[in-house]
DOLO-205020 format. One record per residue (C-alpha): residue number from 1; residue in one letter; x, y, z. Coordinates in steps of 0.5 Angstrom, whole numbers, plus 500, padded with zeros to 3 digits. Layout:
# DOLO-205020
(r NUM; A; (X; Y; Z))
...
# end
This chain:
# DOLO-205020
(r 1; X; (357; 481; 447))
(r 2; X; (354; 482; 441))
(r 3; X; (354; 477; 435))
(r 4; X; (356; 480; 428))
(r 5; X; (355; 479; 421))
(r 6; X; (359; 480; 415))
(r 7; X; (354; 483; 410))
(r 8; X; (355; 484; 403))
(r 9; X; (351; 486; 397))
(r 10; X; (350; 489; 391))
(r 11; X; (343; 492; 388))
(r 12; X; (342; 493; 381))
(r 13; X; (339; 499; 378))
(r 14; X; (336; 501; 371))
(r 15; X; (340; 508; 370))
(r 16; X; (333; 512; 369))
(r 17; X; (332; 510; 377))
(r 18; X; (339; 511; 379))
(r 19; X; (338; 518; 382))
(r 20; X; (331; 516; 386))
(r 21; X; (335; 510; 389))
(r 22; X; (340; 514; 392))
(r 23; X; (336; 519; 394))
(r 24; X; (332; 513; 398))
(r 25; X; (339; 512; 401))
(r 26; X; (341; 519; 403))
(r 27; X; (334; 520; 406))
(r 28; X; (335; 514; 411))
(r 29; X; (343; 517; 412))
(r 30; X; (339; 523; 414))
(r 31; X; (334; 520; 418))
(r 32; X; (339; 516; 422))
(r 33; X; (345; 521; 423))
(r 34; X; (344; 522; 430))
(r 35; X; (343; 514; 431))
(r 36; X; (350; 511; 433))
(r 37; X; (350; 505; 430))
(r 38; X; (345; 506; 424))
(r 39; X; (349; 512; 422))
(r 40; X; (355; 508; 422))
(r 41; X; (352; 502; 418))
(r 42; X; (349; 506; 413))
(r 43; X; (356; 509; 411))
(r 44; X; (356; 501; 408))
(r 45; X; (354; 504; 402))
(r 46; X; (358; 505; 395))
(r 47; X; (356; 507; 388))
(r 48; X; (360; 510; 382))
(r 49; X; (357; 516; 379))
(r 50; X; (358; 514; 372))
(r 51; X; (355; 507; 370))
(r 52; X; (357; 503; 365))
(r 53; X; (354; 501; 359))
(r 54; X; (346; 500; 361))
(r 55; X; (346; 498; 368))
(r 56; X; (348; 502; 375))
(r 57; X; (350; 498; 381))
(r 58; X; (350; 500; 388))
(r 59; X; (354; 496; 394))
(r 60; X; (354; 495; 401))
(r 61; X; (359; 492; 406))
(r 62; X; (359; 492; 413))
(r 63; X; (359; 488; 420))
(r 64; X; (353; 489; 423))
(r 65; X; (350; 486; 429))
(r 66; X; (343; 482; 429))
(r 67; X; (340; 489; 430))
(r 68; X; (343; 492; 425))
(r 69; X; (342; 486; 420))
(r 70; X; (334; 487; 422))
(r 71; X; (335; 494; 420))
(r 72; X; (338; 493; 414))
(r 73; X; (332; 488; 412))
(r 74; X; (327; 493; 414))
(r 75; X; (331; 498; 409))
(r 76; X; (331; 493; 403))
(r 77; X; (323; 493; 404))
(r 78; X; (323; 500; 404))
(r 79; X; (327; 500; 397))
(r 80; X; (323; 494; 394))
(r 81; X; (316; 498; 396))
(r 82; X; (319; 504; 391))
(r 83; X; (317; 500; 385))
(r 84; X; (323; 502; 381))
(r 85; X; (324; 495; 379))
(r 86; X; (330; 493; 383))
(r 87; X; (334; 487; 384))
(r 88; X; (340; 484; 388))
(r 89; X; (343; 479; 393))
(r 90; X; (345; 480; 399))
(r 91; X; (349; 475; 403))
(r 92; X; (349; 476; 412))
(r 93; X; (355; 471; 414))
(r 94; X; (355; 470; 422))
(r 95; X; (361; 471; 426))
(r 96; X; (362; 464; 427))
(r 97; X; (360; 461; 420))
(r 98; X; (353; 458; 423))
(r 99; X; (348; 463; 422))
(r 100; X; (348; 465; 414))
(r 101; X; (343; 468; 411))
(r 102; X; (341; 470; 403))
(r 103; X; (337; 475; 401))
(r 104; X; (335; 476; 394))
(r 105; X; (331; 481; 391))
(r 106; X; (327; 481; 384))
(r 107; X; (324; 486; 381))
(r 108; X; (322; 489; 387))
(r 109; X; (320; 483; 391))
(r 110; X; (325; 481; 397))
(r 111; X; (325; 473; 398))
(r 112; X; (329; 470; 404))
(r 113; X; (333; 463; 402))
(r 114; X; (332; 459; 409))
(r 115; X; (338; 460; 413))
(r 116; X; (344; 457; 410))
(r 117; X; (349; 452; 415))
(r 118; X; (356; 453; 415))
(r 119; X; (357; 456; 409))
(r 120; X; (364; 459; 407))
(r 121; X; (365; 465; 403))
(r 122; X; (372; 468; 403))
# end
């Protein structure tokens, strides 16, 4: 049986870069539209077309397998390589609470905080 992570995150985007980031996400959705797992996982992205004040935010939420978590990390790397000055917070909590990962993106750099143990987030 597959092991799942609850993946919850947000990505902060400057207004002038919003459409570019959405384009990258949509290109992933198009590229993997026939992949049974990844096409489903890519539906976890959501955003508002209107920004409030000076920043746009993209949000992600889904329960993903280990394979899906690796896919998401690869997508974060691709987003970071875009050079669009992205920052965000990405938390993956294992289904049993034993495997927890925290990824941070600051100014297009992705950092993994060492695996966290027994982290309760409700």
